[in-house]
C-alpha positions, 0 to 999 in steps of 0.5 A: 499499499502506497503512503497516503492511501486508505487502508479501508476503502468503503463504496456507497450508492447514490439512488434518486428516484422521483426526488427521492433518495434511497437510504438504509438503516445500520443494524444494531449490531453493526458500527454507528448502530442505527444510523442512516447511511447511502447503501453500500459497504466494505470493498474486498481484495482484489474487487473494483469499486464497482464490483464491491457496490454491486455485490454490497447492494445486493447482500444489503437489499437484494438489488442489482443496479448498474454503478455510474459516476463517482460523485465524491469522496470523503475521508476519516483517517484510514477510512475512504468513502467512495460515492456513485451514482447509481441509475434506479429500475423501476422492475426492482423492489429492494428488501432488507437483507443486511440492513434495518430498514430502508427509505425513499426520502426527498433530499431536502429531509435528508438532515432530519436522518442521523448519519455517520460524521463522513457522510455529512458533506455528501448530505449537506450537498443533496440536501441544498440541492448541489447534486441532482 
């Protein structure tokens, strides 16, 4: 690993459907238990960001979506989160397999939910309309 490289890469999906954003609630047994987040998770050794995000979406919500453009990155200590836009497919029916629950919320309502601190900048940008 190169100097300054994150030791843990997390990938997360920003999925917008009809002006609403898909968020999921972390399980009570996980770090940041009960907080809301953008669906995704840890990238495993040998995986690309896209492979990891597609796997995580299947494991957490039973959905398979193409991964679009990277929106932004956020870092905290050894962790780097990479946020990607993912286009919604109307035929999908998410199920909370690896999350406590999920919700579709208006972007301005994101501020009403508790997110991990590393998500704060993205939440603010979405809530303000800076990212559409």
